[in-house]
C-alpha positions as CSV (number, residue, x, y, z in Angstrom):
1,M,-74.6,-7.7,-12.6
2,N,-75.7,-4.7,-14.8
3,A,-76.2,-5.6,-18.6
4,W,-74.9,-2.6,-20.1
5,P,-75.4,-2.1,-23.9
6,D,-72.5,-1.9,-26.6
7,V,-74.0,1.6,-27.6
8,I,-76.6,3.8,-26.3
9,S,-79.0,4.7,-28.8
10,D,-81.2,7.7,-28.1
11,V,-81.9,9.7,-25.1
12,K,-84.7,7.9,-23.8
13,E,-82.1,4.8,-23.1
14,L,-79.6,7.3,-21.8
15,E,-82.0,8.7,-19.2
16,E,-82.9,4.8,-18.2
17,L,-79.3,3.8,-17.8
18,L,-78.4,7.1,-15.8
19,S,-81.4,6.5,-13.4
20,R,-81.3,2.8,-12.9
21,P,-81.1,2.1,-9.3
22,S,-78.6,-0.5,-8.1
23,P,-79.6,-3.0,-5.8
24,A,-77.5,-1.5,-2.8
25,L,-79.2,1.7,-3.4
26,V,-82.7,0.1,-3.3
27,E,-81.9,-1.5,0.0
28,Y,-80.5,1.8,1.4
29,I,-83.7,3.7,0.4
30,R,-86.0,0.8,2.1
31,A,-84.3,1.7,5.4
32,L,-84.1,5.3,4.9
33,E,-86.4,7.1,7.4
34,G,-88.4,10.1,5.7
35,D,-89.1,11.6,2.4
36,I,-86.7,13.0,-0.1
37,M,-86.5,16.4,-2.0
38,V,-84.1,17.2,-4.5
39,L,-83.3,21.2,-4.9
40,G,-82.1,22.1,-8.2
41,A,-83.7,19.2,-9.9
42,G,-83.8,21.0,-13.3
43,G,-80.1,21.3,-13.9
44,K,-77.7,18.6,-15.7
45,V,-77.6,16.3,-12.9
46,G,-80.8,16.9,-11.2
47,P,-83.5,14.9,-13.4
48,T,-81.7,11.7,-13.6
49,L,-81.0,11.7,-9.8
50,T,-84.5,12.8,-9.1
51,R,-85.8,9.8,-11.3
52,M,-83.3,7.3,-9.8
53,A,-84.4,8.4,-6.2
54,K,-88.2,7.7,-7.3
55,R,-87.4,4.7,-9.1
56,A,-85.6,3.3,-5.9
57,V,-88.8,4.2,-3.8
58,D,-90.9,2.3,-6.3
59,A,-88.7,-0.8,-5.9
60,T,-88.9,-1.0,-2.2
61,G,-92.8,-0.7,-2.5
62,V,-92.3,1.6,0.7
63,S,-94.5,4.7,0.9
64,K,-92.2,7.5,0.7
65,R,-92.5,10.9,-1.2
66,V,-90.1,12.3,-3.8
67,I,-90.3,15.8,-4.3
68,A,-88.4,17.9,-7.0
69,V,-87.8,21.7,-6.7
70,A,-86.6,23.7,-9.8
71,R,-87.3,27.0,-11.6
72,T,-89.3,25.4,-14.0
73,D,-91.7,22.7,-14.6
74,L,-90.3,19.2,-15.2
75,P,-93.4,17.5,-16.8
76,Q,-91.6,14.2,-17.4
77,L,-90.8,13.8,-13.7
78,T,-94.5,14.4,-13.0
79,K,-95.7,11.8,-15.2
80,E,-93.5,9.4,-13.3
81,G,-94.9,10.1,-10.1
82,V,-92.5,12.6,-8.7
83,E,-94.1,15.5,-6.8
84,V,-92.5,18.7,-8.7
85,I,-92.7,22.1,-7.2
86,T,-91.6,25.4,-9.1
87,G,-90.1,28.6,-7.7
88,D,-87.2,30.8,-7.1
89,L,-84.9,29.5,-4.4
90,L,-83.5,32.9,-4.0
91,D,-86.8,33.8,-2.7
92,M,-86.7,33.2,1.5
93,D,-90.6,33.2,1.4
94,F,-90.8,30.5,-1.5
95,V,-88.0,28.2,0.4
96,N,-89.8,28.7,3.8
97,G,-93.0,27.6,2.1
98,L,-91.6,24.2,0.9
99,P,-92.6,21.0,2.8
100,R,-90.3,19.9,5.4
101,V,-88.6,16.8,4.7
102,K,-86.3,14.5,6.5
103,N,-83.5,14.1,3.3
104,V,-82.5,16.9,1.1
105,A,-80.3,16.6,-1.8
106,Y,-78.9,20.1,-2.8
107,L,-77.9,20.3,-6.4
108,V,-78.4,24.0,-6.7
109,G,-75.3,26.1,-8.1
110,R,-73.9,28.3,-11.1
111,K,-70.8,27.8,-12.8
112,F,-70.9,28.8,-16.7
113,G,-71.1,32.5,-17.4
114,S,-69.7,33.6,-14.0
115,T,-66.9,35.6,-15.6
116,G,-68.6,39.1,-15.9
117,N,-71.8,38.2,-13.7
118,E,-69.9,37.3,-10.6
119,W,-72.6,38.9,-8.2
120,L,-75.3,36.5,-9.6
121,T,-72.9,33.6,-9.1
122,W,-72.2,34.6,-5.5
123,A,-76.2,35.1,-5.1
124,I,-77.0,31.6,-6.3
125,N,-73.9,29.6,-4.6
126,V,-74.1,31.7,-1.3
127,L,-77.5,33.2,-0.7
128,V,-79.4,30.0,-1.7
129,P,-77.5,27.8,0.9
130,H,-78.3,30.4,3.7
131,H,-82.2,30.2,2.6
132,V,-82.2,26.4,2.7
133,A,-79.9,25.6,5.7
134,A,-81.9,28.0,7.9
135,V,-85.4,26.4,6.8
136,F,-84.3,22.8,6.8
137,R,-82.7,22.5,10.2
138,Q,-84.0,19.3,11.1
139,S,-83.1,17.4,7.7
140,N,-80.1,15.7,6.4
141,I,-78.5,17.6,3.8
142,V,-76.5,16.0,0.8
143,M,-74.8,19.1,-0.9
144,F,-73.3,19.1,-4.1
145,S,-70.3,21.0,-4.3
146,T,-66.7,20.4,-6.6
147,G,-63.4,19.5,-6.4
148,C,-62.7,22.9,-7.6
149,V,-62.5,24.1,-4.1
150,Y,-59.2,22.3,-3.8
151,P,-56.0,23.8,-5.4
152,I,-54.6,22.6,-8.6
153,V,-52.1,19.7,-7.4
154,A,-49.6,17.9,-9.5
155,V,-50.8,14.8,-11.0
156,A,-48.0,12.6,-9.2
157,T,-50.0,13.3,-5.8
158,G,-53.1,11.4,-6.8
159,G,-55.6,14.1,-6.1
160,S,-56.8,16.1,-3.4
161,V,-58.2,14.3,-0.2
162,E,-61.1,15.4,2.1
163,S,-58.7,16.4,4.7
164,D,-56.8,18.9,2.4
165,C,-57.4,22.6,2.7
166,P,-59.1,24.4,0.2
167,E,-57.3,26.8,-2.0
168,P,-60.1,27.9,-4.7
169,V,-58.7,29.8,-7.7
170,G,-61.3,32.3,-9.1
171,E,-64.6,33.8,-8.2
172,Y,-66.5,30.7,-9.2
173,A,-64.6,28.4,-7.2
174,M,-64.5,31.0,-4.2
175,S,-68.2,31.2,-4.5
176,C,-68.4,27.2,-4.0
177,L,-66.3,27.3,-1.1
178,G,-68.5,30.2,0.4
179,R,-71.7,27.8,-0.5
180,E,-69.7,25.2,1.7
181,R,-69.1,27.6,4.5
182,I,-72.7,28.5,4.7
183,F,-73.7,24.9,5.4
184,D,-70.8,24.6,7.5
185,Y,-72.0,27.5,9.9
186,Y,-75.5,26.0,10.2
187,A,-73.8,22.5,10.9
188,A,-71.5,23.8,13.5
189,E,-73.7,26.2,15.1
190,K,-77.2,25.1,14.7
191,G,-77.1,21.4,14.4
192,V,-78.0,20.9,10.8
193,K,-76.7,17.7,9.3
194,V,-74.6,18.2,6.4
195,I,-72.3,16.4,4.1
196,H,-70.2,18.1,0.9
197,I,-69.9,16.0,-1.9
198,R,-66.9,17.3,-3.8
199,L,-67.4,16.0,-7.6
200,N,-64.9,16.2,-10.4
201,Y,-66.5,15.4,-13.0
202,A,-69.7,13.8,-13.6
203,L,-69.9,12.1,-17.2
204,D,-72.9,12.0,-19.5
205,M,-73.2,11.7,-23.2
206,R,-74.7,15.2,-23.5
207,Y,-71.9,17.0,-21.9
208,G,-68.8,16.3,-20.0
209,V,-65.1,16.3,-20.0
210,L,-65.4,13.1,-22.3
211,V,-67.8,14.8,-24.7
212,D,-65.6,18.1,-24.9
213,I,-62.6,16.0,-26.0
214,A,-64.7,13.6,-28.4
215,T,-66.2,16.6,-30.0
216,K,-63.0,18.2,-30.8
217,V,-61.5,15.3,-32.0
218,F,-64.2,14.4,-34.1
219,N,-64.4,18.0,-35.6
220,G,-60.6,18.3,-36.2
221,E,-60.3,21.1,-33.6
222,P,-57.2,21.0,-31.4
223,V,-57.5,19.6,-27.7
224,D,-55.8,21.8,-25.0
225,V,-53.5,19.4,-22.9
226,T,-52.2,22.1,-20.7
227,T,-54.4,20.5,-18.0
228,G,-53.4,17.1,-18.9
229,H,-55.3,14.9,-16.7
230,M,-58.5,14.7,-15.1
231,N,-61.1,12.3,-12.8
232,G,-64.6,11.3,-14.1
233,I,-67.4,9.0,-13.0
234,W,-70.3,7.7,-14.8
235,Q,-73.3,10.0,-13.7
236,G,-75.5,7.1,-12.9
237,D,-72.7,6.2,-10.2
238,C,-72.5,9.6,-9.0
239,N,-76.4,9.7,-8.6
240,S,-76.2,6.3,-6.4
241,Q,-73.3,7.3,-4.2
242,V,-75.0,10.6,-3.4
243,L,-78.3,9.1,-2.4
244,Q,-76.7,6.8,-0.1
245,C,-75.2,9.6,1.7
246,F,-78.1,11.0,3.6
247,D,-77.2,9.2,6.9
248,R,-73.7,10.3,6.5
249,A,-74.5,14.0,6.8
250,T,-73.3,15.2,10.4
251,S,-72.8,18.1,12.6
252,P,-70.2,19.6,12.0
253,S,-70.5,18.9,8.5
254,A,-68.7,16.0,6.7
255,V,-66.8,15.9,3.2
256,L,-66.7,13.1,0.7
257,N,-65.0,13.3,-2.8
258,V,-66.8,11.6,-5.6
259,T,-65.1,10.4,-8.8
260,G,-63.7,7.4,-10.6
261,P,-60.7,5.7,-9.6
262,E,-58.5,6.4,-12.4
263,T,-56.3,9.5,-13.2
264,L,-57.1,10.1,-16.8
265,S,-54.6,11.4,-19.5
266,V,-56.5,14.1,-21.7
267,R,-53.8,13.3,-24.5
268,E,-54.5,9.4,-24.3
269,L,-58.3,10.0,-24.2
270,A,-58.0,12.0,-27.4
271,Q,-55.7,9.4,-29.2
272,Q,-58.5,6.9,-28.0
273,F,-61.2,9.1,-29.7
274,G,-59.0,9.4,-32.7
275,K,-58.8,5.6,-33.1
276,Y,-62.7,5.3,-32.9
277,F,-63.4,8.2,-35.5
278,N,-60.1,7.3,-37.6
279,K,-58.9,10.8,-37.3
280,E,-55.5,12.0,-36.0
281,P,-56.2,14.2,-32.9
282,R,-54.5,17.4,-32.8
283,F,-53.2,19.2,-29.6
284,T,-52.4,22.6,-28.3
285,G,-50.5,23.5,-25.4
286,E,-48.3,21.4,-23.3
287,E,-49.0,19.3,-20.1
288,N,-47.7,21.3,-17.2
289,G,-48.1,18.3,-14.7
290,R,-50.8,20.0,-12.8
291,A,-54.9,19.6,-12.7
292,Y,-58.0,19.7,-10.5
293,L,-57.9,16.1,-9.2
294,N,-59.7,14.5,-6.4
295,S,-58.8,11.3,-4.7
296,A,-61.8,9.0,-4.1
297,S,-60.5,6.4,-2.1
298,K,-62.7,7.0,0.9
299,A,-65.8,7.0,-1.3
300,Q,-64.6,3.7,-2.8
301,S,-64.1,2.3,0.4
302,I,-68.0,2.7,1.0
303,F,-69.3,2.1,-2.1
304,G,-66.7,-0.1,-4.2
305,I,-65.4,0.8,-7.5
306,P,-68.0,2.7,-9.8
307,S,-70.2,-0.1,-12.0
308,V,-69.4,1.5,-15.1
309,P,-65.7,1.3,-16.2
310,V,-64.2,4.3,-17.8
311,E,-63.4,2.3,-21.1
312,R,-67.2,1.8,-21.6
313,I,-68.1,5.2,-21.0
314,V,-65.1,6.2,-23.6
315,S,-67.1,3.7,-26.0
316,W,-70.3,5.1,-25.4
317,T,-69.2,8.9,-25.9
318,A,-67.4,8.0,-29.3
319,R,-70.5,6.2,-30.6
320,W,-72.8,8.9,-29.3
321,V,-70.8,11.9,-30.7
322,E,-70.3,9.8,-33.9
323,A,-73.9,9.7,-34.4
324,G,-74.5,13.3,-34.0
325,G,-76.3,12.5,-30.3
326,K,-77.9,15.5,-28.3
327,N,-75.2,17.9,-26.8
328,I,-76.4,20.6,-24.6
329,G,-73.8,23.1,-25.4
330,K,-72.2,23.4,-22.1
331,P,-68.5,22.8,-22.3
332,T,-66.7,22.0,-19.0
333,H,-63.8,24.2,-19.4
334,F,-61.8,21.6,-17.7
335,E,-58.8,23.0,-19.2
336,T,-59.1,26.1,-17.2
337,Q,-56.7,26.9,-14.5
338,D,-57.2,30.5,-14.2
339,G,-60.5,30.0,-12.4
340,K,-62.5,32.0,-15.2
341,Y,-65.8,30.2,-16.4
């Protein structure tokens, strides 16, 4: 049983919680053949996922390399025993020079700022997958995707399931489907083993839908409820599930939705934050009964219910925002339904 604190006091404690490996993950890593490489380790999720992998390896006592690949150096990960390699994954020569490992976690992607720079979004979301799949043909590739490749659905459906046909809205979501399709090609035609992780949404104290809502309520800004519902999962639980998927990569490629079990009301979340802050939330728009929603019933049948319930994440987020905790300044634009980010 995890001993979760009532309040997360600082970034150091947050990082520890987000990267704390579960006993199930430790046992999974103990039995896993081969080393682990995280591509795109410098993004929002990358550092904590890489750190969790390293902590799980250390807990097993097994000799296994954990390698992080990013555009810039990650000195803290280096201090913790992770091998860090810096370079541009758009450069095929750089990708070809990477060590061949059995297990690859692919976290590379571009979303924010896509509108107006669509060409760069497509290059990162489609060209890099080509480079990686072409080079790592003998690897198990766990690839971060997004629930945005699914259509916007009626809340009453309970969310999209893995067998639903993608219907991306806007160039960002289209490029994300393009990322999947490149890996699909290599999986179907070249035998590469791949699993797509369709995620909606990872929750951290420094960014995420709950932070967006809480910040607006705290600052007295209106919360847009046009997209009136959402899914979310504690980033630590997301990391743990992803790191237990290497042997679930298949040829042709597999798909797994990762999120929490609840369909959450944006309006009700804002009202909860209002109670924490003793402020009356303001709203704009009207719920249209549709949203990007994933059903994670398949993942829950494998991994069980996430270890951190959403009520605790709401409490943590409220206290974090109230205390002026770090915010990376990248709103999710969860309310967007026109595909423009």
